[in-house]
C-alpha positions, 0 to 999 in steps of 0.5 A: 621220524617222518613218513616221507623219505628220500633215499639215494641210492636204492638197491634192488634185492630179488630176495624171497619175501618172508611173510610177516603177513599170511598172504604169499605174494604173486610175482606180479604184485607190487610189494616192498620191504622196509627196514626192521625199525620202519616196519615197526614190528609188523605195524606197517604190514599191509600199508600202502606206499607211493614210490617215485623215481626222482630221475624220471618221475615214474611212480608206483603204489605198493604194499608193505609186505615184509622187513628188509634185514639188510636195509638201513632206515629209509631204504626200501626193497622192491619186488621185481614187478614194482621195480620195473614200474620205476626203472629197468633191472640193469639200473639196479639202483634207483633214486627214489622218494616214498611216503605212506598213502591211505 
């Protein structure tokens, strides 16, 4: 599979992130959760991803901090702070592309 993914639509879930890492996220942190198959048993935990809203061009860099049990491969779940850098909560679903960054 590729390290670059386009996913449309992307849903926001304001769930609590259950830690694969020891750090408890601050509500203002830019964090994401990947599908179980993409987080690779925690191997990507702590890795950075760049997300781009393909409608408005806004971008944010966030840290992989958890798995998203309900997410299909390619989907990504965002913290509220990260989501707000890309769109508004009333949108609920954003067209995004994303990839891992160093």
